[in-house]
C-alpha positions in Angstrom: 53.9 45.1 -25.3 54.6 43.1 -28.3 53.0 40.3 -29.8 54.8 37.6 -30.7 54.7 33.9 -32.8 56.4 31.0 -31.9 57.2 28.2 -33.6 57.0 24.9 -31.9 60.3 24.6 -30.9 60.6 28.2 -29.5 58.0 28.1 -26.9 59.0 24.7 -25.7 62.6 26.0 -25.1 62.0 28.1 -21.8 66.1 29.4 -22.8 64.5 31.4 -26.2 64.9 35.3 -25.8 61.9 37.8 -26.2 62.5 41.3 -26.2 60.3 44.1 -25.3 61.4 48.3 -25.6 61.2 50.3 -23.0 61.5 54.2 -23.8 62.9 58.0 -22.8 61.4 60.6 -23.5 64.2 63.8 -24.8 64.8 65.7 -21.7 64.0 62.3 -19.6 65.8 60.1 -17.6 63.6 57.4 -16.8 63.1 55.1 -19.3 58.9 53.4 -19.3 58.1 50.0 -17.9 59.1 46.7 -19.7 57.0 43.6 -18.0 58.6 41.0 -16.6 56.5 37.8 -16.7 58.5 35.2 -15.4 61.7 36.0 -17.4 65.0 38.0 -16.6 67.0 40.1 -18.1 70.0 39.0 -19.8 70.7 41.4 -22.1 70.4 45.1 -22.8 70.5 46.8 -26.9 71.3 50.4 -26.0 71.0 52.7 -29.1 73.1 54.9 -30.6 71.2 58.2 -29.4 71.8 56.8 -25.5 73.2 59.9 -24.4 76.8 59.6 -23.4 76.8 60.6 -20.0 74.2 58.6 -18.4 77.6 55.9 -18.5 75.9 53.4 -15.6 72.1 52.3 -15.5 70.4 52.0 -12.1 67.2 49.6 -12.0 64.4 50.1 -10.7 61.3 47.6 -9.5 58.1 46.5 -8.9 55.8 43.6 -7.7 53.1 45.6 -9.1 53.3 48.9 -12.0 52.7 51.0 -9.3 55.2 51.3 -6.1 58.9 51.0 -7.6 62.2 50.5 -6.3 66.2 50.7 -6.5 67.1 47.0 -7.2 70.2 46.8 -4.5 72.6 43.4 -4.9 74.7 43.3 -1.8 74.5 45.9 0.0 74.7 48.2 -3.3 72.3 49.6 -6.2 72.8 46.7 -8.7 74.0 49.2 -12.1 75.3 48.5 -15.3 77.9 50.6 -17.3 76.2 51.4 -20.5 77.5 53.0 -23.8 75.4 54.2 -26.8 75.1 51.5 -29.8 76.2 48.7 -27.2 74.6 45.7 -26.2 74.7 45.6 -22.8 75.0 42.1 -20.9 73.1 41.9 -17.8 73.0 39.6 -14.8 69.5 37.8 -14.9 69.9 36.0 -11.0 69.4 39.6 -9.8 65.9 39.0 -10.7 64.2 36.6 -9.7 60.2 37.0 -8.8 60.5 40.9 -10.8 57.7 41.4 -12.6 58.4 45.3 -13.5 61.6 46.9 -14.5 62.2 50.7 -15.4 65.3 51.8 -16.5 67.2 54.8 -15.0 70.4 56.4 -16.4 73.0 57.7 -14.4 76.3 59.2 -14.0 79.2 57.2 -12.7 78.2 58.9 -9.0 74.6 58.1 -9.4 73.5 61.4 -10.3 70.5 61.1 -12.9 71.1 62.1 -16.5 68.0 63.5 -19.3 69.1 61.9 -21.8 69.5 64.8 -25.3 67.4 62.7 -27.1 64.1 60.6 -27.3 65.8 56.6 -27.1 64.0 53.6 -26.9 66.7 50.2 -25.2 66.0 46.9 -26.5 65.3 45.0 -22.7 66.5 41.1 -24.0 64.3 38.2 -21.5 64.3 35.0 -20.7 62.5 32.3 -18.9 64.5 31.8 -15.3 
């Protein structure tokens, strides 16, 4: 977790965005954990080194940093399409009450895809 200092105006603004990072090791499929702490992701900043075959991001969620579950919405796994070097929008309403998230890069049909190099994805979140 990154310690940030904000101006008085930023601290008073509930919409102020925070950026946390999660990492995926080379040959890994899952990211490290991001603590949301009452925030919801609004955007993922996907690095240029992101594996092009991991075109879909699935979200695993948890209330404690131990047991993770795939996030489902309206009967299907909640996913976003992600490409190398993209800022990807995320629907924050899917994350109400979620404390922890981790990302899983997959192919369109849901098969996990290992990253060819280590990469760091930025998770932009705001208070909800």
